[in-house]
C-alpha positions as YAML, in Angstrom:
chain: A
units: angstrom
residues:
- id: 1
  name: MET
  ca: [15.06, -8.60, 4.47]
- id: 2
  name: ILE
  ca: [12.46, -7.35, 1.99]
- id: 3
  name: ASP
  ca: [11.23, -10.95, 1.63]
- id: 4
  name: ASP
  ca: [11.00, -11.49, 5.39]
- id: 5
  name: ALA
  ca: [8.00, -11.16, 7.69]
- id: 6
  name: HIS
  ca: [8.19, -8.08, 9.90]
- id: 7
  name: PRO
  ca: [6.34, -8.20, 13.24]
- id: 8
  name: LEU
  ca: [4.49, -4.95, 13.93]
- id: 9
  name: HIS
  ca: [2.51, -5.45, 17.17]
- id: 10
  name: ALA
  ca: [-0.36, -7.38, 18.74]
- id: 11
  name: GLY
  ca: [0.34, -10.51, 16.65]
- id: 12
  name: ILE
  ca: [0.20, -8.63, 13.33]
- id: 13
  name: ARG
  ca: [3.04, -8.83, 10.84]
- id: 14
  name: LEU
  ca: [3.88, -7.31, 7.49]
- id: 15
  name: ARG
  ca: [4.99, -9.90, 4.94]
- id: 16
  name: PRO
  ca: [5.25, -10.25, 1.16]
- id: 17
  name: VAL
  ca: [2.02, -11.29, -0.52]
- id: 18
  name: ARG
  ca: [1.60, -14.88, -1.72]
- id: 19
  name: LEU
  ca: [-0.77, -16.33, -4.30]
- id: 20
  name: SER
  ca: [-2.20, -18.47, -1.50]
- id: 21
  name: ASP
  ca: [-3.51, -15.25, 0.14]
- id: 22
  name: ALA
  ca: [-6.32, -14.99, -2.44]
- id: 23
  name: ALA
  ca: [-9.15, -16.45, -0.34]
- id: 24
  name: SER
  ca: [-8.21, -14.59, 2.83]
- id: 25
  name: ARG
  ca: [-7.75, -11.33, 0.94]
- id: 26
  name: ALA
  ca: [-11.16, -11.73, -0.71]
- id: 27
  name: GLU
  ca: [-12.75, -12.26, 2.71]
- id: 28
  name: ALA
  ca: [-11.06, -9.16, 4.19]
- id: 29
  name: LEU
  ca: [-11.98, -7.00, 1.21]
- id: 30
  name: THR
  ca: [-15.58, -8.20, 1.30]
- id: 31
  name: ARG
  ca: [-15.80, -7.59, 5.04]
- id: 32
  name: SER
  ca: [-14.34, -4.08, 4.59]
- id: 33
  name: ARG
  ca: [-16.13, -3.14, 1.38]
- id: 34
  name: ALA
  ca: [-18.61, -0.62, 2.80]
- id: 35
  name: TYR
  ca: [-15.99, 0.83, 5.14]
- id: 36
  name: MET
  ca: [-13.50, 1.43, 2.29]
- id: 37
  name: ARG
  ca: [-16.03, 2.55, -0.31]
- id: 38
  name: PRO
  ca: [-15.35, 6.33, 0.02]
- id: 39
  name: TRP
  ca: [-11.63, 5.77, -0.64]
- id: 40
  name: GLU
  ca: [-11.71, 3.11, -3.36]
- id: 41
  name: PRO
  ca: [-12.54, 2.84, -7.07]
- id: 42
  name: VAL
  ca: [-15.80, 1.11, -7.93]
- id: 43
  name: ARG
  ca: [-14.82, -2.54, -8.29]
- id: 44
  name: PRO
  ca: [-16.49, -5.35, -10.24]
- id: 45
  name: GLU
  ca: [-18.12, -8.07, -8.13]
- id: 46
  name: SER
  ca: [-15.39, -10.48, -9.24]
- id: 47
  name: PHE
  ca: [-12.80, -8.38, -7.35]
- id: 48
  name: TYR
  ca: [-14.31, -9.63, -4.07]
- id: 49
  name: THR
  ca: [-13.99, -13.32, -4.95]
- id: 50
  name: GLU
  ca: [-11.14, -15.76, -4.38]
- id: 51
  name: GLU
  ca: [-10.73, -16.15, -8.14]
- id: 52
  name: GLY
  ca: [-10.67, -12.38, -8.65]
- id: 53
  name: GLN
  ca: [-8.04, -11.97, -5.95]
- id: 54
  name: ARG
  ca: [-6.00, -14.85, -7.36]
- id: 55
  name: GLU
  ca: [-5.90, -13.00, -10.71]
- id: 56
  name: ARG
  ca: [-5.01, -9.72, -8.95]
- id: 57
  name: LEU
  ca: [-2.25, -11.37, -6.92]
- id: 58
  name: ALA
  ca: [-0.83, -13.17, -9.97]
- id: 59
  name: GLY
  ca: [-0.56, -9.79, -11.68]
- id: 60
  name: LEU
  ca: [1.08, -8.20, -8.64]
- id: 61
  name: LEU
  ca: [3.57, -11.05, -8.34]
- id: 62
  name: ALA
  ca: [4.47, -10.75, -12.05]
- id: 63
  name: GLU
  ca: [4.96, -7.00, -11.59]
- id: 64
  name: ARG
  ca: [7.11, -7.73, -8.54]
- id: 65
  name: GLU
  ca: [9.31, -10.06, -10.59]
- id: 66
  name: ALA
  ca: [9.72, -7.24, -13.13]
- id: 67
  name: GLY
  ca: [10.74, -4.85, -10.35]
- id: 68
  name: ARG
  ca: [7.76, -2.51, -10.79]
- id: 69
  name: VAL
  ca: [5.75, -3.34, -7.62]
- id: 70
  name: MET
  ca: [6.43, -4.56, -4.10]
- id: 71
  name: PRO
  ca: [3.23, -6.00, -2.57]
- id: 72
  name: TRP
  ca: [2.79, -6.90, 1.12]
- id: 73
  name: VAL
  ca: [-0.08, -7.99, 3.33]
- id: 74
  name: LEU
  ca: [-0.75, -7.56, 7.01]
- id: 75
  name: SER
  ca: [-1.48, -10.93, 8.53]
- id: 76
  name: ASP
  ca: [-2.64, -11.91, 11.99]
- id: 77
  name: ALA
  ca: [-1.50, -14.77, 14.24]
- id: 78
  name: GLU
  ca: [-3.57, -17.26, 12.17]
- id: 79
  name: ASP
  ca: [-2.01, -15.85, 8.95]
- id: 80
  name: ARG
  ca: [-5.36, -14.29, 8.01]
- id: 81
  name: VAL
  ca: [-4.97, -11.23, 5.74]
- id: 82
  name: VAL
  ca: [-6.05, -8.02, 7.48]
- id: 83
  name: GLY
  ca: [-4.56, -5.42, 5.15]
- id: 84
  name: GLY
  ca: [-2.67, -4.78, 1.95]
- id: 85
  name: PHE
  ca: [0.24, -2.44, 1.17]
- id: 86
  name: ASN
  ca: [1.90, -1.87, -2.20]
- id: 87
  name: LEU
  ca: [4.78, 0.16, -3.47]
- id: 88
  name: ASN
  ca: [3.51, 0.72, -7.02]
- id: 89
  name: ALA
  ca: [5.10, 2.29, -10.09]
- id: 90
  name: ILE
  ca: [8.65, 1.69, -8.87]
- id: 91
  name: VAL
  ca: [10.98, 3.69, -11.07]
- id: 92
  name: LEU
  ca: [14.75, 3.62, -10.71]
- id: 93
  name: GLY
  ca: [17.24, 5.52, -12.85]
- id: 94
  name: SER
  ca: [17.57, 9.13, -11.77]
- id: 95
  name: PHE
  ca: [14.14, 9.05, -10.06]
- id: 96
  name: HIS
  ca: [14.33, 6.11, -7.56]
- id: 97
  name: SER
  ca: [10.70, 6.57, -6.52]
- id: 98
  name: ALA
  ca: [7.48, 4.65, -5.90]
- id: 99
  name: VAL
  ca: [3.82, 5.28, -5.11]
- id: 100
  name: LEU
  ca: [2.38, 3.87, -1.89]
- id: 101
  name: GLY
  ca: [-1.13, 2.44, -1.65]
- id: 102
  name: TYR
  ca: [-2.68, 0.63, 1.30]
- id: 103
  name: TRP
  ca: [-5.80, -0.54, 3.11]
- id: 104
  name: VAL
  ca: [-6.53, -2.06, 6.51]
- id: 105
  name: ASP
  ca: [-9.39, -4.44, 7.33]
- id: 106
  name: VAL
  ca: [-12.34, -2.74, 9.05]
- id: 107
  name: GLU
  ca: [-11.89, -5.10, 12.01]
- id: 108
  name: CYS
  ca: [-8.35, -3.76, 12.58]
- id: 109
  name: ALA
  ca: [-8.82, -0.08, 11.75]
- id: 110
  name: GLY
  ca: [-7.82, 2.52, 14.32]
- id: 111
  name: ARG
  ca: [-5.17, 0.35, 16.01]
- id: 112
  name: GLY
  ca: [-2.08, 2.02, 14.55]
- id: 113
  name: LEU
  ca: [-1.37, -0.83, 12.13]
- id: 114
  name: ALA
  ca: [-1.26, 1.37, 9.02]
- id: 115
  name: THR
  ca: [1.20, 3.73, 10.72]
- id: 116
  name: ALA
  ca: [3.44, 0.85, 11.86]
- id: 117
  name: ALA
  ca: [3.36, -0.77, 8.41]
- id: 118
  name: VAL
  ca: [4.03, 2.46, 6.51]
- id: 119
  name: ARG
  ca: [7.00, 3.22, 8.80]
- id: 120
  name: ARG
  ca: [8.45, -0.24, 8.15]
- id: 121
  name: ILE
  ca: [7.83, 0.02, 4.40]
- id: 122
  name: CYS
  ca: [9.68, 3.35, 4.33]
- id: 123
  name: GLU
  ca: [12.66, 1.70, 6.04]
- id: 124
  name: LEU
  ca: [12.62, -1.21, 3.58]
- id: 125
  name: ALA
  ca: [12.22, 1.13, 0.60]
- id: 126
  name: ARG
  ca: [15.25, 3.14, 1.75]
- id: 127
  name: ASP
  ca: [17.51, 0.32, 2.94]
- id: 128
  name: GLU
  ca: [16.60, -2.59, 0.66]
- id: 129
  name: LEU
  ca: [15.13, -1.05, -2.50]
- id: 130
  name: ARG
  ca: [17.41, 2.02, -2.26]
- id: 131
  name: LEU
  ca: [14.55, 4.37, -3.17]
- id: 132
  name: HIS
  ca: [14.95, 8.13, -2.79]
- id: 133
  name: ARG
  ca: [11.27, 8.98, -2.27]
- id: 134
  name: ILE
  ca: [7.78, 7.59, -1.84]
- id: 135
  name: GLU
  ca: [4.63, 9.36, -2.96]
- id: 136
  name: ALA
  ca: [1.07, 8.80, -1.70]
- id: 137
  name: GLY
  ca: [-2.29, 10.40, -2.41]
- id: 138
  name: THR
  ca: [-5.59, 10.61, -0.55]
- id: 139
  name: VAL
  ca: [-8.98, 12.01, -1.40]
- id: 140
  name: LEU
  ca: [-9.36, 15.41, 0.25]
- id: 141
  name: HIS
  ca: [-11.55, 14.19, 3.13]
- id: 142
  name: ASN
  ca: [-9.58, 11.05, 4.06]
- id: 143
  name: THR
  ca: [-8.17, 12.59, 7.22]
- id: 144
  name: ALA
  ca: [-7.34, 9.22, 8.82]
- id: 145
  name: SER
  ca: [-4.97, 8.31, 5.99]
- id: 146
  name: GLN
  ca: [-3.54, 11.82, 6.00]
- id: 147
  name: ARG
  ca: [-2.73, 11.42, 9.73]
- id: 148
  name: VAL
  ca: [-0.97, 8.12, 9.00]
- id: 149
  name: LEU
  ca: [1.17, 9.77, 6.34]
- id: 150
  name: ALA
  ca: [2.00, 12.77, 8.56]
- id: 151
  name: LYS
  ca: [3.03, 10.48, 11.45]
- id: 152
  name: CYS
  ca: [5.34, 8.65, 9.03]
- id: 153
  name: GLY
  ca: [7.13, 11.79, 7.85]
- id: 154
  name: PHE
  ca: [5.25, 12.47, 4.62]
- id: 155
  name: GLU
  ca: [4.72, 16.09, 3.62]
- id: 156
  name: GLU
  ca: [1.90, 17.40, 1.45]
- id: 157
  name: PHE
  ca: [3.23, 18.89, -1.76]
- id: 158
  name: ALA
  ca: [0.19, 19.42, -3.97]
- id: 159
  name: VAL
  ca: [-3.53, 19.14, -4.49]
- id: 160
  name: ALA
  ca: [-4.35, 17.40, -7.76]
- id: 161
  name: PRO
  ca: [-7.77, 18.23, -9.24]
- id: 162
  name: ARG
  ca: [-9.81, 15.27, -10.53]
- id: 163
  name: TYR
  ca: [-6.79, 13.05, -9.92]
- id: 164
  name: MET
  ca: [-8.38, 9.60, -9.62]
- id: 165
  name: HIS
  ca: [-11.76, 7.95, -10.18]
- id: 166
  name: ILE
  ca: [-12.85, 7.05, -6.64]
- id: 167
  name: ASP
  ca: [-16.31, 5.99, -5.43]
- id: 168
  name: GLY
  ca: [-17.82, 6.71, -8.85]
- id: 169
  name: GLU
  ca: [-16.40, 10.21, -9.48]
- id: 170
  name: TRP
  ca: [-13.17, 11.93, -10.44]
- id: 171
  name: ARG
  ca: [-11.90, 13.12, -7.06]
- id: 172
  name: ASP
  ca: [-9.40, 15.77, -6.06]
- id: 173
  name: HIS
  ca: [-6.47, 14.34, -4.07]
- id: 174
  name: ARG
  ca: [-3.89, 15.63, -1.63]
- id: 175
  name: LEU
  ca: [-0.46, 14.42, -2.73]
- id: 176
  name: PHE
  ca: [2.24, 13.63, -0.17]
- id: 177
  name: GLN
  ca: [5.85, 12.56, -0.40]
- id: 178
  name: ARG
  ca: [8.56, 11.39, 1.91]
- id: 179
  name: ILE
  ca: [12.18, 11.84, 0.96]
- id: 180
  name: LEU
  ca: [13.97, 8.74, 2.24]
- id: 181
  name: HIS
  ca: [17.56, 9.87, 1.70]
- id: 182
  name: ASP
  ca: [19.64, 12.37, -0.23]
- id: 183
  name: GLY
  ca: [22.54, 10.05, -0.96]
- id: 184
  name: PRO
  ca: [23.62, 9.02, -4.44]
- id: 185
  name: ALA
  ca: [21.24, 7.13, -6.69]
- id: 186
  name: THR
  ca: [22.58, 3.58, -6.89]
- id: 187
  name: GLY
  ca: [22.30, 1.48, -9.98]
- id: 188
  name: ILE
  ca: [21.24, 4.29, -12.35]
- id: 189
  name: VAL
  ca: [20.42, 2.81, -15.71]
...
């Protein structure tokens, strides 16, 4: 099921990323660049190119094979990328946790797609990856993303000073987590 496409609504689906998504992802990121600027690191120009995205996706797919990342995209009815979602820093053992990161194309923002995708990712993380918790962080003033996390059952647990370099400065972040289950940790190594 983790490798399946998951319909969300209005012709949008969540599916695992493919290397062939590079051009479409570059277009969506370029289109959304100004919109996402307050929430993103400063990126080199190459990040917004097909070649730059092909390199990025190759790295994500290698990390997926190693079990450290689970990358998805949102795609529309024409299979055009309109968002990206990653479970990063997947750690098993006694932790069974990951860090969630995501973005939605400016043309699709405000339609509930992030909320629908995060809900589905939480289900997949619990049922397929057997994770215990997911963590996410937002800059202090990213209230839209904070609403998404709250709707999906995440609770704020800390404010981290100068946590991440975003939009050219070290920014404080609100940290959230969602406990997915309290059952036994499976496959502890």
